[in-house]
ROTI-954032 format. One line per 5 residues: number of its first residue (from 1); for each residue x, y, z of N, C-alpha, C, O, CB. Coordinates in Angstrom, 3 decimals, padded with zeros to 6 digits, always signed. Atoms other than C-alpha are relative to their C-alpha. Glycine has a CB too. Layout:
<pts>
NUM	X Y Z X Y Z X Y Z X Y Z X Y Z  ...
</pts>
This chain:
<pts>
1	+000.850 -001.172 +000.000 +000.000 +000.000 +000.000 +000.895 +001.234 +000.000 +001.996 +001.235 +000.551 -000.967 -000.002 +001.222  -000.720 -001.259 +000.072 +001.105 +003.535 -000.705 -000.270 +000.862 +001.222 -000.160 +000.409 +002.361 -000.379 +000.751 -001.261  +000.231 -000.980 -001.068 +000.253 +006.613 +001.328 -001.484 +000.136 +000.305 -002.339 -000.183 -000.520 +000.582 +001.365 -000.386  +001.353 -000.415 -000.372 -002.868 +007.648 +003.216 +000.024 +001.517 +000.000 +000.817 +002.139 +000.707 -000.452 -000.591 +001.415  +000.025 -001.442 +000.181 -003.744 +011.194 +002.238 -001.342 +000.536 +000.498 -002.402 +000.134 +000.018 +000.236 +000.380 -001.493
6	+001.202 -000.638 -000.532 -006.225 +013.276 +004.229 -000.205 +001.286 -000.791 +000.679 +002.142 -000.823 +000.121 +000.285 +001.554  +000.238 -001.137 +000.882 -007.824 +015.842 +001.921 -001.482 +000.308 -000.098 -002.308 -000.441 +000.425 +000.574 -000.269 -001.387  +001.395 -000.332 +000.241 -011.040 +017.548 +000.933 -000.475 -000.832 -001.187 +000.167 -000.856 -002.237 -000.190 +001.537 -000.265  +000.590 +000.809 +001.059 -013.230 +015.228 -001.138 -001.413 +000.502 -000.272 -001.967 +001.253 +000.530 -000.008 -001.510 +000.383  +001.372 -000.425 +000.297 -016.599 +015.749 -002.821 -000.974 -000.418 +001.106 -000.753 -001.406 +001.807 -000.454 -000.586 -001.342
11	+001.046 +000.282 -000.981 -019.681 +015.808 -000.596 -000.470 -001.450 -000.134 -000.760 -001.917 -001.236 -001.192 +000.974 -000.177  +000.478 +001.377 -000.017 -020.698 +012.283 +000.404 +001.062 -001.051 -000.275 +000.791 -002.243 -000.135 -001.076 -000.149 -000.986  -001.092 +000.950 +000.255 -017.352 +010.690 -000.510 +000.896 -000.026 +001.230 +001.546 +000.966 +001.560 +000.821 +000.391 -001.290  -000.848 +000.133 -001.188 -015.582 +009.391 +002.579 +001.428 -000.348 -000.371 +002.368 +000.061 +000.309 -000.560 -001.059 +000.936  -001.334 +000.383 +000.400 -012.656 +007.907 +000.735 +000.002 -000.674 -001.358 -001.043 -001.059 -001.881 +000.610 -000.908 +001.031
16	-000.184 +000.762 +001.233 -011.299 +006.337 -002.408 +001.474 -000.367 -000.109 +002.320 +000.153 +000.618 -000.478 +000.812 -001.256  -001.381 +000.385 +000.264 -008.164 +004.681 -003.703 +000.244 +000.007 -001.495 -000.664 -000.232 -002.291 +000.315 -001.387 +000.598  -000.404 +000.112 +001.404 -006.288 +004.850 -006.967 +000.662 -001.354 -000.245 +001.231 -001.595 -001.310 +000.964 +001.152 -000.390  -000.618 +001.317 +000.094 -005.087 +001.307 -006.316 +001.314 -000.082 +000.767 +001.829 -001.171 +001.021 +000.234 -000.354 -001.447  -001.243 -000.068 -000.766 -001.996 +002.448 -004.420 -000.183 +000.877 +001.231 -000.030 +000.420 +002.364 +001.148 +000.539 -000.873
21	+000.209 -000.942 -001.106 -002.715 +005.526 -002.319 -001.476 +000.015 +000.398 -002.356 -000.279 -000.411 +000.471 +001.429 -000.395  +001.357 -000.103 -000.520 -005.796 +005.991 -000.147 -000.243 +001.459 +000.379 +000.567 +002.080 +001.067 -000.220 -000.957 +001.230  +000.388 -001.380 -000.272 -007.544 +009.356 +000.047 -001.225 -000.011 +000.908 -002.231 -000.644 +000.588 -000.290 +000.777 -001.324  +001.106 -000.068 -000.958 -009.795 +010.111 +003.044 -000.432 +001.443 +000.181 +000.394 +002.356 +000.183 +000.403 -000.616 +001.358  +000.549 -001.342 -000.165 -012.078 +013.092 +003.541 +000.445 +000.594 +001.328 +000.382 -000.061 +002.369 -001.533 -000.026 -000.088
26	-000.529 -000.675 -001.184 -010.659 +015.596 +006.003 -001.022 +000.214 +001.106 -000.638 +000.438 +002.254 +000.567 +001.313 -000.392  +001.031 -000.268 -001.006 -013.993 +016.017 +007.804 -000.429 -001.237 +000.792 -001.261 -001.131 +001.693 -001.202 +000.599 -000.667  +000.415 +001.231 -000.682 -014.287 +012.388 +008.957 +000.443 +000.009 +001.459 +001.526 +000.485 +001.800 +000.575 -001.234 -000.717  -000.412 +000.198 -001.393 -014.310 +011.653 +012.666 +000.823 -001.288 +000.075 +000.985 -001.975 -000.933 -001.248 -000.066 +000.966  -000.896 +001.158 -000.148 -012.083 +008.881 +014.048 -000.669 -001.310 -000.408 -000.038 -002.148 -001.052 +000.481 -000.104 +001.440
31	+000.713 +001.237 +000.333 -014.723 +006.147 +013.671 -000.206 -000.097 -001.511 +000.053 -001.140 -002.112 -001.364 -000.063 +000.735  +000.203 -000.008 +001.450 -015.591 +007.136 +010.106 +001.316 -000.236 -000.729 +001.355 -000.942 -001.737 -000.625 +001.330 -000.450  -001.308 +000.156 +000.633 -011.887 +007.336 +009.254 +000.460 -001.461 +000.061 +000.957 -001.993 -000.932 +001.040 +000.918 +000.680  -000.368 +001.412 -000.130 -011.222 +003.816 +010.594 -000.781 -000.853 -000.991 -000.208 -001.704 -001.672 -000.250 -000.493 +001.434  +000.840 +000.801 +000.894 -014.141 +002.388 +008.631 +000.364 +000.241 -001.465 +000.474 -000.708 -002.241 -001.483 +000.323 +000.233
36	-000.355 -000.329 +001.384 -013.235 +004.220 +005.404 +001.393 -000.532 -000.351 +001.597 -001.059 -001.445 -000.056 +001.526 -000.219  -001.359 +000.488 +000.252 -009.538 +003.335 +005.712 +000.003 -001.517 -000.186 +000.654 -002.031 -001.095 +000.940 +000.396 +001.158  +000.081 +001.458 +000.130 -010.334 -000.348 +006.245 -000.605 -000.375 -001.341 -000.097 -001.255 -002.035 -000.829 -000.608 +001.147  +000.680 +000.266 +001.263 -012.706 -000.318 +003.278 +000.948 +000.212 -001.189 +001.062 -000.649 -002.062 -001.239 +000.903 -000.138  -000.890 -000.305 +001.121 -010.201 +001.338 +000.946 +001.225 -000.910 -000.021 +001.716 -001.256 -001.096 +000.441 +001.454 +000.064
41	-001.136 +000.926 -000.066 -007.345 -000.885 +002.153 -000.364 -001.355 -000.616 +000.475 -001.999 -001.247 +000.457 -000.187 +001.463  +000.449 +001.260 +000.615 -009.400 -003.923 +001.106 -000.005 +000.135 -001.516 +000.385 -000.795 -002.222 -001.415 -000.394 +000.509  -000.083 -000.228 +001.449 -009.762 -002.405 -002.368 +001.447 -000.118 -000.474 +001.710 -000.753 -001.496 -000.572 +001.393 -000.367  -001.418 +000.066 +000.378 -005.952 -001.984 -002.488 +000.473 -001.457 +000.014 +001.151 -001.898 -000.914 +000.872 +000.866 +000.962  -000.374 +001.423 -000.077 -005.464 -005.613 -001.341 -000.476 -000.769 -001.222 +000.208 -001.674 -001.699 -000.578 -000.637 +001.267
46	+000.599 +000.692 +001.146 -007.700 -006.715 -004.208 +000.512 +000.538 -001.331 +000.103 +000.072 -002.394 -001.513 +000.122 +000.050  -000.559 -000.568 +001.219 -005.728 -004.621 -006.696 -000.973 +000.880 -000.764 -000.903 +000.974 -001.989 +000.473 -001.093 -000.889  +001.040 -000.801 +000.643 -008.644 -002.299 -007.385 +000.271 +001.486 +000.125 +000.827 +001.959 +001.116 -001.353 -000.324 +000.595  -000.107 -001.453 +000.003 -008.674 +001.360 -008.290 -001.323 +000.655 +000.329 -002.057 +000.187 +001.201 +000.495 +000.490 -001.341  +001.118 -000.857 -000.395 -011.423 +003.960 -008.266 -001.391 -000.543 -000.298 -002.241 -000.493 +000.591 +000.141 +001.294 -000.663
51	+001.368 +000.417 +000.360 -014.457 +002.507 -010.062 -000.150 -001.517 +000.058 +000.666 -002.263 -000.485 -000.364 +000.506 -001.410  +000.264 +001.428 -000.135 -015.951 -000.879 -009.187 -001.452 -000.284 -000.362 -002.308 +000.596 -000.282 +000.313 -000.487 +001.435  +001.375 +000.446 +000.173 -019.041 -002.841 -010.116 -000.682 +000.020 +001.361 -000.021 -000.146 +002.386 -000.062 -001.423 -000.642  +000.746 -000.042 -001.258 -021.762 -002.581 -007.477 +000.177 -001.304 +000.783 +000.268 -001.275 +002.010 -001.496 +000.259 -000.271  -000.182 +001.277 -000.693 -021.354 -006.289 -006.685 +001.346 -000.061 +000.713 +001.438 -000.604 +001.813 -000.120 -001.161 -000.987
56	-001.317 -000.008 -000.633 -017.655 -005.796 -005.949 +000.022 +000.973 +001.170 +000.623 +000.691 +002.206 +001.090 +000.368 -001.019  +000.074 -000.975 -001.091 -018.358 -002.708 -003.853 -000.709 -000.607 +001.210 -000.284 -000.395 +002.346 -000.731 +001.281 -000.464  +000.708 +000.667 -001.104 -020.845 -004.728 -001.774 +000.899 -001.046 +000.653 +000.910 -001.170 +001.877 -001.307 -000.660 -000.508  -000.913 +001.005 -000.557 -018.293 -007.520 -001.352 +001.043 +000.662 +000.896 +001.384 +000.125 +001.949 +000.695 -000.791 -001.131  -000.986 -000.718 -000.811 -015.757 -004.983 -000.054 -000.657 +000.548 +001.262 -000.057 +000.502 +002.336 +000.646 +001.147 -000.813
61	+000.710 -000.479 -001.194 -018.347 -003.437 +002.290 -000.189 -001.136 +001.002 +000.041 -000.954 +002.198 -001.371 +000.604 -000.386  +000.238 +001.128 -000.906 -019.188 -006.863 +003.719 +001.302 -000.493 +000.623 +001.326 -000.856 +001.799 -000.689 -001.148 -000.746  -001.293 +000.406 -000.560 -015.512 -007.777 +004.127 +000.472 +001.015 +001.040 +001.042 +000.636 +002.063 +001.055 -000.150 -001.120  -000.331 -001.043 -000.982 -014.944 -004.440 +005.892 -000.735 -000.272 +001.306 -000.140 -000.217 +002.382 -000.364 +001.411 -000.543  +000.807 +000.266 -001.196 -017.768 -005.268 +008.300 +000.499 -001.240 +000.738 +000.571 -001.237 +001.966 -001.479 -000.175 -000.380
66	-000.505 +001.221 -000.649 -016.420 -008.783 +008.960 +001.319 +000.261 +000.719 +001.535 -000.249 +001.819 +000.185 -001.121 -001.035  -001.299 -000.288 -000.632 -012.928 -007.453 +009.707 -000.143 +000.896 +001.229 +000.512 +000.673 +002.247 +000.939 +000.664 -001.008  +000.145 -000.930 -001.125 -014.068 -004.625 +011.961 -000.867 -000.566 +001.118 -000.754 -000.146 +002.269 -000.592 +001.309 -000.483  +000.907 +000.570 -001.000 -016.703 -006.709 +013.743 +000.028 -001.521 -000.029 -000.946 -002.153 -000.438 -001.426 +000.498 -000.231  -000.017 +001.466 -000.076 -015.552 -010.285 +014.220 -001.061 -000.469 +000.992 -001.453 +000.268 +001.898 +001.411 -000.522 +000.419
71	+001.113 +000.525 -000.791 -018.171 -012.483 +015.821 +000.232 +000.129 +001.500 -000.688 +000.496 +002.230 -000.238 -001.449 -000.348  -000.242 -000.075 -001.442 -016.495 -012.568 +019.236 -000.112 +001.431 +000.527 -000.353 +001.635 +001.716 +001.376 -000.562 +000.328  +000.106 -001.403 -000.423 -016.544 -008.764 +019.324 -001.443 +000.463 +000.125 -001.760 +001.291 +000.978 +000.733 +000.895 -000.979  +001.388 -000.461 -000.031 -020.254 -008.373 +018.631 -000.888 -000.812 +000.928 -001.982 -000.373 +001.284 -000.572 -000.034 -001.379  +000.829 +000.868 -000.837 -021.514 -011.226 +020.788 -000.445 +000.720 +001.271 +000.376 +001.155 +002.079 +000.763 -001.280 +000.361
76	+000.572 -000.588 -001.205 -023.828 -009.806 +023.419 -000.115 +001.508 -000.001 -000.816 +002.062 +000.846 +000.796 -000.402 +001.147  +000.011 -001.462 -000.006 -023.289 -006.146 +022.503 -001.320 +000.546 -000.544 -001.779 +001.603 -000.113 +001.172 +000.544 -000.824  +001.202 -000.503 +000.676 -026.410 -005.804 +020.354 -001.290 -000.237 +000.787 -002.380 -000.032 +000.251 -000.122 -000.645 -001.353  +001.204 +000.382 -000.745 -028.804 -006.839 +023.111 -000.835 +001.172 +000.484 -002.003 +000.986 +000.826 +000.384 -000.827 +001.171  +000.794 -001.139 -000.428 -029.883 -003.348 +024.061 +000.503 +001.260 -000.680 +001.630 +001.313 -001.171 +000.042 +000.156 +001.528
81	-000.398 -001.270 +000.595 -029.821 +000.176 +022.767 -000.432 +000.117 -001.440 -000.847 -000.857 -002.068 +001.484 +000.175 +000.095  +000.345 -000.264 +001.389 -030.494 +001.756 +019.433 +001.141 -000.430 -000.911 +002.225 -000.793 -000.455 -000.325 +001.488 -000.208  -001.040 +000.316 +000.979 -028.581 +001.060 +016.267 +001.186 +000.950 +000.176 +002.340 +000.523 +000.145 -000.559 +000.091 -001.446  -001.071 -000.989 -000.196 -026.616 +004.288 +016.825 +000.810 -000.291 +001.251 +002.038 -000.217 +001.232 -000.583 +001.405 +000.084  -000.694 +000.303 -001.258 -025.801 +003.361 +020.425 +000.865 -001.242 -000.133 +001.985 -001.287 +000.378 -001.007 -000.187 +001.137
86	-000.747 +001.238 +000.178 -024.709 -000.122 +019.431 +001.235 +000.244 -000.871 +002.330 -000.217 -000.550 -000.897 -001.087 -000.629  -001.140 -000.310 +000.877 -022.520 +001.156 +016.587 +001.059 +000.785 +000.769 +002.253 +000.515 +000.643 -000.465 +000.803 -001.246  -000.949 -000.794 -000.785 -020.950 +003.700 +018.929 +000.741 -000.879 +000.999 +001.954 -000.743 +001.159 -000.725 +001.141 +000.734  -000.634 +000.898 -000.970 -020.289 +001.022 +021.573 +001.036 -000.905 -000.666 +002.033 -001.276 -000.048 -001.060 -000.853 +000.703  -000.918 +000.879 +000.734 -018.575 -001.111 +018.922 +001.083 +000.774 -000.751 +002.019 +000.173 -001.279 -000.780 -000.856 -000.979
91	-001.013 -000.816 +000.664 -016.599 +001.804 +017.456 -000.038 -000.062 -001.510 +000.998 +000.035 -002.169 +001.338 -000.410 +000.458  +000.162 +000.022 +001.453 -018.014 +001.556 +013.932 -001.176 +000.896 -000.381 -001.906 +001.384 +000.482 -000.220 -001.457 -000.520  +001.151 -000.752 +000.478 -020.511 +003.409 +011.779 -001.239 -000.894 -000.016 -001.135 -002.120 +000.029 +000.272 +000.577 -001.407  +001.246 +000.775 +000.090 -024.155 +002.365 +011.608 -000.002 -000.867 -001.254 -000.466 -002.006 -001.223 -001.227 +000.938 -000.001  -000.017 +000.756 +001.248 -023.629 +001.272 +008.021 +000.848 -001.264 +000.135 +000.452 -002.326 -000.347 +000.531 +000.871 -001.142
96	-000.849 +001.182 -000.195 -020.784 -001.072 +008.994 -000.721 -001.021 +000.876 -000.670 -002.220 +000.603 +001.360 +000.395 +000.638  +000.748 +000.921 -000.859 -022.921 -002.545 +011.775 -001.113 -000.687 -000.784 -001.313 -001.893 -000.639 -000.589 +000.747 +001.210  +001.066 +000.601 +000.801 -025.819 -003.090 +009.369 +000.558 -000.961 -001.043 -000.043 -002.001 -001.313 -000.824 +001.088 -000.684  -000.636 +000.924 +000.947 -023.488 -004.637 +006.796 +000.408 -001.289 +000.704 +000.286 -002.374 +000.137 +001.232 +000.658 -000.661  -000.387 +001.210 -000.738 -022.211 -007.018 +009.469 -001.210 -000.861 +000.288 -001.148 -002.084 +000.161 +000.708 +000.363 +001.310
101	+001.223 +000.769 -000.243 -025.743 -008.024 +010.387 -000.434 -000.735 -001.261 -000.919 -001.864 -001.193 -001.130 +000.921 +000.489  +000.384 +000.616 +001.271 -026.386 -008.737 +006.711 +000.880 -001.190 -000.358 +000.459 -002.049 -001.133 +000.060 +001.025 -001.110  -000.916 +001.092 +000.340 -023.385 -011.089 +006.556 -000.097 -001.193 +000.940 +000.458 -002.255 +000.657 +001.408 +000.508 -000.003  +000.065 +001.084 -000.983 -024.242 -013.198 +009.585 -000.828 -001.173 -000.507 -001.905 -000.980 -001.071 -000.581 +000.511 +001.313  +000.815 +001.181 +000.241 -025.393 -016.740 +009.035 -000.979 -000.120 +001.170 -000.813 +000.560 +002.183 +000.888 -001.298 -000.153
106	+000.939 +000.198 -001.108 -028.306 -017.897 +011.187 +000.728 -000.470 +001.254 +000.422 -000.026 +002.360 -001.085 -001.015 -000.389  -000.761 +000.517 -001.132 -025.860 -019.777 +013.398 +000.808 +001.104 +000.670 +000.829 +001.200 +001.897 +000.925 -001.126 -000.452  -000.793 -001.100 -000.554 -023.597 -016.741 +013.827 -000.893 +001.021 +000.701 -000.549 +001.513 +001.776 +000.811 +000.686 -001.109  +000.919 -000.961 -000.611 -026.550 -014.442 +014.539 -000.490 -000.523 +001.344 -000.607 +000.235 +002.307 -001.196 +000.284 -000.934  +000.444 +000.605 -001.246 -027.768 -016.857 +017.192 +001.109 +000.049 +001.050 +000.864 +000.381 +002.210 -000.445 -001.447 -000.238
111	-001.146 -000.024 -000.910 -024.286 -017.121 +018.730 +000.261 +001.409 +000.536 +000.625 +001.581 +001.699 +001.251 -000.529 -000.709  -000.232 -001.392 -000.402 -023.982 -013.324 +018.815 -001.161 +000.562 +000.813 -001.047 +001.639 +001.398 +000.232 +000.868 -001.227  +001.163 -000.489 -000.719 -027.415 -012.995 +020.385 -000.823 +000.971 -000.818 -001.675 +001.675 -000.275 +000.424 +000.652 +001.275  +000.652 -000.998 +000.850 -028.652 -010.978 +017.438 -001.463 -000.286 -000.280 -002.155 +000.587 -000.802 +000.726 +000.102 -001.290  +001.418 +000.262 +000.220 -032.026 -012.691 +017.256 -000.830 +000.348 +001.231 -002.049 +000.176 +001.221 -000.214 -001.460 -000.377
116	+000.727 -000.312 -001.218 -032.942 -011.546 +020.762 -000.737 +001.324 -000.076 -001.657 +001.556 +000.708 +000.937 +000.016 +001.160  +000.633 -001.313 +000.098 -033.935 -008.045 +019.676 -000.498 +000.204 -001.421 +000.231 +000.729 -002.263 +000.986 +001.130 +000.408  +000.548 -000.091 +001.349 -036.201 -008.156 +016.632 -000.278 +001.438 -000.428 -000.586 +001.675 -001.596 -001.268 -000.809 -000.091  +000.195 -001.402 +000.350 -036.574 -004.353 +016.765 +001.244 +000.613 -000.631 +001.179 +001.705 -001.194 -000.393 +000.791 +001.229  -001.270 -000.531 +000.516 -032.945 -003.893 +015.706 -000.102 +000.231 -001.512 -000.414 -000.701 -002.254 +001.175 -000.973 +000.321
121	+000.063 -000.267 +001.446 -032.850 -002.160 +012.279 +000.953 -000.880 -000.801 +000.652 -001.231 -001.942 +000.314 +001.460 -000.271  -000.943 +000.853 +000.717 -029.821 -004.250 +011.333 -000.605 -001.371 -000.256 -000.453 -001.918 -001.348 +001.308 -000.137 +000.786  +000.629 +001.306 +000.174 -031.729 -007.484 +011.880 -001.214 +000.113 -000.919 -001.467 -000.795 -001.712 -000.412 -000.588 +001.362  +001.136 -000.190 +000.897 -034.827 -006.093 +010.154 +000.484 +000.071 -001.452 -000.145 -000.499 -002.344 -000.782 +001.283 +000.375  -000.564 -000.083 +001.331 -032.660 -005.239 +007.133 +000.436 -001.390 -000.466 +000.187 -001.774 -001.609 +001.185 +000.984 -000.026
126	-000.470 +001.349 +000.344 -031.110 -008.719 +007.204 -001.178 -000.891 -000.361 -001.125 -001.635 -001.341 +000.798 -000.618 +001.169  +001.196 +000.816 +000.266 -034.554 -010.349 +007.377 -000.614 +000.376 -001.339 -001.020 -000.503 -002.100 -001.043 +000.171 +001.126  +000.563 -000.443 +001.273 -035.805 -008.245 +004.467 +000.830 -000.506 -001.170 +000.280 -000.889 -002.202 -000.091 +001.524 -000.042  -000.878 +000.485 +001.053 -032.770 -009.240 +002.399 -000.193 -001.493 -000.221 -000.152 -001.966 -001.356 +001.456 +000.300 +000.340  +000.180 +001.445 +000.117 -033.353 -012.916 +003.141 -001.329 -000.314 -000.684 -001.411 -001.261 -001.466 +000.061 -000.669 +001.389
131	+001.301 +000.218 +000.621 -037.023 -012.663 +002.122 +000.066 +000.311 -001.485 -000.536 -000.394 -002.295 -001.075 +000.858 +000.677  -000.125 -000.400 +001.393 -036.104 -010.899 -001.121 +000.826 -000.970 -000.824 +000.666 -001.039 -002.042 +000.604 +001.363 -000.082  -000.908 +000.908 +000.727 -033.492 -013.525 -002.027 -000.700 -001.226 -000.525 -000.069 -002.076 -001.153 +001.135 -000.428 +000.890
</pts>
């Protein structure tokens, strides 16, 4: 990997890579920066530059979520609180938490205790995705 460059980026763009260097938006907080850096580093690992197919972008998002939220880290944390509170407690963005919920198998979700709170937006999103599939 090349350099990590903190700079002003277009509105809504947290980061991108040219395949070597990683560019992160200067306005990101520490949690957003960690999530964006991990995401872009995975693109670099895969030898990818700026534009990706949506399917590849989703694969990178899901891998980011798996790396930042291994099963042993999330087990028991999602049992109370809002999505925002849970994401904050885990040190990730809400989107990363929701992506992780979407990647859990039924067995993993059960082990993590994620089926105990059916009000959780992450689990509702996961259930909707499973129904649509």
